[in-house]
DRENVEX-322329 format. One line per 5 residues: number of its first residue (from 1); their letters; for each residue x negated, z negated, y of C-alpha. Coordinates in nm, 4 decimals. Each point is the difference from the previous one (the first is absolute). Layout:
BEGIN
NUM) A) X,Z,Y  ...
This chain:
BEGIN
1) XXXXX) -3.3544,-4.5607,-3.0694  -0.2451,0.1604,0.2438  -0.0975,0.2555,-0.2617  0.3665,0.0976,-0.0333  0.0280,0.0503,0.3756
6) XXXXX) -0.3139,0.2105,0.0028  0.1311,0.2136,-0.2857  0.3362,0.0375,0.1799  -0.1750,0.1026,0.3190  -0.2181,0.2526,-0.1793
11) XXXXX) 0.2913,0.1471,-0.1972  0.0946,0.3444,0.1399  0.3053,0.0712,-0.2181  0.3183,0.0330,0.2020  -0.1765,0.0796,0.3272
16) XXXXX) 0.1510,0.3475,0.0180  0.3490,-0.1445,-0.0595  -0.0448,-0.2374,0.2920  -0.1310,0.2800,0.2220  0.2922,0.2210,-0.0960
21) XXXXX) 0.2472,-0.2785,0.0772  -0.1462,-0.0166,0.3501  0.0033,0.3775,0.0573  0.3283,0.0924,-0.1752  0.2394,-0.1206,0.2759
26) XXXXX) -0.1889,0.2074,0.2585  0.0148,0.3086,-0.2234  0.3725,-0.0458,-0.0653  0.0658,-0.0411,0.3739  -0.1925,0.3211,0.0706
31) XXXXX) 0.1983,0.1939,-0.2615  0.3318,-0.1281,0.1377  -0.1047,0.0843,0.3574  -0.0966,0.3509,-0.1107  0.3370,0.0506,-0.1692
36) XXXXX) 0.1855,-0.1332,0.3074  -0.1946,0.2296,0.2314  0.0565,0.2989,-0.2269  0.3749,-0.0593,-0.0171  0.0232,-0.0383,0.3771
41) XXXXX) -0.2030,0.3166,0.0583  0.2039,0.2011,-0.2520  0.3292,-0.1071,0.1579  -0.1300,0.0749,0.3490  -0.1163,0.3494,-0.1007
46) XXXXX) 0.3340,0.0661,-0.1681  0.1832,-0.0997,0.3205  -0.2193,0.2287,0.2091  0.0561,0.2872,-0.2442  0.3765,-0.0483,0.0383
51) XXXXX) -0.0328,0.0133,0.3807  -0.2029,0.3187,-0.0386  0.2796,0.1491,-0.2133  0.2457,-0.0691,0.2837  -0.2422,0.1537,0.2494
56) XXXXX) -0.0278,0.3097,-0.2189  0.3798,0.0258,0.0000  0.0182,0.0163,0.3796  -0.3060,0.2251,0.0304  0.1734,0.2498,-0.2280
61) XXXXX) 0.3003,0.0177,0.2322  0.2122,-0.3028,-0.0894  0.1741,-0.1547,0.2996  0.2145,-0.2749,-0.1505  -0.1414,-0.3512,0.0339
66) XXXXX) 0.2363,-0.1160,-0.2768  -0.1317,0.2649,-0.2383  -0.3588,-0.0791,0.0995  0.0588,-0.3674,-0.0801  0.1510,0.0969,-0.3360
71) XXXXX) -0.3099,0.2103,-0.0747  -0.2242,-0.2972,0.0829  0.1980,-0.2409,-0.2152  0.0163,0.2378,-0.2972  -0.3735,0.0797,0.0186
76) XXXXX) -0.0884,-0.3710,0.0144  -0.0409,-0.0784,-0.3691  -0.1518,-0.3500,0.0115  0.2255,-0.1587,0.2601  0.1260,-0.3555,-0.0226
81) XXXXX) 0.3660,-0.0971,0.0182  -0.0336,-0.0915,0.3703  -0.1692,0.3280,0.0999  0.1267,0.1607,0.3192  -0.0740,0.3270,0.1741
86) XXXXX) 0.1116,0.1394,0.3312  -0.0242,0.3371,0.1682  0.0678,0.0694,0.3650  -0.0201,0.3134,0.2104  -0.0993,0.0233,0.3630
91) XXXXX) -0.0715,0.2902,0.2325  -0.2282,0.0292,0.3011  -0.0615,0.2456,0.2773  -0.3654,-0.0586,0.0720  -0.0194,-0.3777,0.0234
96) XXXXX) 0.3625,-0.0721,0.0925  0.2751,-0.0641,-0.2520  0.2661,0.2675,-0.0281  0.3127,0.0595,-0.2073  -0.0819,0.2146,-0.3030
101) XXXXX) 0.3043,0.2194,0.0595  -0.0882,0.1047,0.3568  -0.2812,0.2126,0.1380  -0.2732,-0.1422,0.2185  0.0158,0.0479,0.3785
106) XXXXX) -0.2416,0.2946,-0.0263  0.2236,0.1678,-0.2623  -0.2202,-0.0745,-0.3011  0.1125,-0.1652,-0.3219  -0.0906,-0.3707,-0.0054
111) XXXXX) -0.2631,-0.1298,-0.2437  0.1717,-0.1670,-0.2960  -0.1534,-0.3076,-0.1630  0.1073,-0.1744,-0.3195  -0.1152,-0.3593,-0.0460
116) XXXXX) -0.0084,-0.1356,-0.3549  -0.0452,-0.3646,-0.0936  0.0198,-0.1914,-0.3252  -0.0317,-0.3617,-0.1046  0.0079,-0.1935,-0.3252
121) XXXXX) -0.1042,-0.3318,-0.1474  -0.2657,0.0325,-0.2690  0.0081,-0.2884,-0.2457  -0.3180,-0.0347,-0.1997  -0.1125,-0.2562,-0.2539
126) XXXXX) -0.0728,-0.2740,0.2548  0.0592,0.1552,0.3421  0.2846,0.1596,0.1905  -0.0824,0.2528,0.2718  0.2123,0.2055,0.2389
131) XXXXX) -0.1179,0.3618,0.0100  0.0938,0.2257,0.2904  -0.0800,0.3607,0.0834  0.0868,0.2331,0.2881  -0.0400,0.3706,0.0567
136) XXXXX) 0.1018,0.2303,0.2847  0.0348,0.3766,-0.0331  0.0358,0.2515,0.2826  0.2071,0.2906,-0.1214  0.0157,0.2281,0.3028
């Protein structure tokens, strides 16, 4: 009986299978985490690219916030079903807010700002994250 135990203890067959069974769950978790992070990053970059498309629209002379929002939504290729975007315009004379349709007190045209924001829920394999992005563009 003791000789059997000594032979069992000295036997090295199957050691690598046991080691792999201990390491495999960690490796699988790392692969899944990498995939989750990659999906989240890709969706975030796609959202930011869509906001940049809207910013390009207004920098090229577009003045409609509705059209700018449509540009953002159409450029956003990897959006989820709950994705939202908003565009607002504001004008300032120096540091004070001013109506965009009236001149400043000193007779100059007010600075026009377009604020873009977007939000979506990114559903991965095991996690769900809310991604948001904002961008502000001064046009004049």
